[in-house]
N, C-alpha and C positions, 0 to 999 in steps of 0.2 A: 369376712370376707368382703370385703366394699372396692365398689370402683367399678367400672363402666365393663356392663355384660357385653361377651364376648360376640360379637356379631356375624352373621352365619353370611357366606357368599350370596342369597338373592337379596340380603340385605342393604347390601352395599350399590353405592345410585352406579347406573351405567351397565350393571350385570343382567341379564337379563334370565326364563328358564333352561333356553337351550345354554348358558354360559356355566349357569349352575352345572347343570349335569356333567360336562364335559370336563369342569373343573371338577369334581368328587370321582368322576372317573378319576382323575388323575391323583389322584390321594387330596386336593385342597378343597378343604370343607370354611370353612374361616376367615374372617377377615384378620386372624394373630398370621394362618396357616399363610394366607397372600404375603404377607409382608414380612413373614421370614423368608422366603424364597425369592421375592419380588416378582415384577412384572414380568422381565423377560422368558426365568425360568420356566412361572407357570407355563407361559405361552406355550415352550418345549418341550413341555411335559405332555400339555394337553394334545402336539403336533406329535409327539411319539405313543401316545394311546391308538394313533391311528385318526382323528378328527382332522379334519385341514379347515380351518380357521385363517377368515381374513387377517389381514391386519386390523380389522377394527377392534377384534379381540384385545391383542395387545395394548392399542389407546386406551381403551377401556378399562385391563388392570390396570395399565398405569396412574389414569387418572383416579380408578377408582381410590389407590393403597394416597393417592393426595388429595382426595377430598376434591377433587376439583371435576368439570364438564368435563367429558373426552374432547372436546370439540376447540377446546380451552388452552389445548395441549400448544408447545410454540412449537412450530418449524423444525426447527435446530436438536431437538428433544427428540420428536417424530424418527425426525434422520437418522441418530443417534440409536432409535428400540428397534426401528428397522432393519439398520445394517447387524446390529448382535444378534438378530435372531436368522433372520437372513446366512450369516455364515455355518450356524448352526446345521443349518436345513440343506442347505448345499453341499456341506461334509457328510453330512448321513448320508443322500441320495447320490456321494461318489461311492460309497463304503458298500451299497446294495449291489 
């Protein structure tokens, strides 16, 4: 089998040790895992595991998937990402 090796979360740009620990706790171990579920779902899974990440994690996840620096994300994309996760977080709070 040839091809690119599967990158672990810690090898992705924008993500550090704390992000790796939170993502691993949420069952996300590799770049392939992250790409399969997307930034929004990964952020929500981390949040549902009891961690309380800032929106910077969401932006870092998105940027990692798109191989860019988190601060290069256009404002409209940041707004869309924020809106997507805030709706879920708010819904969970209402059910508790």
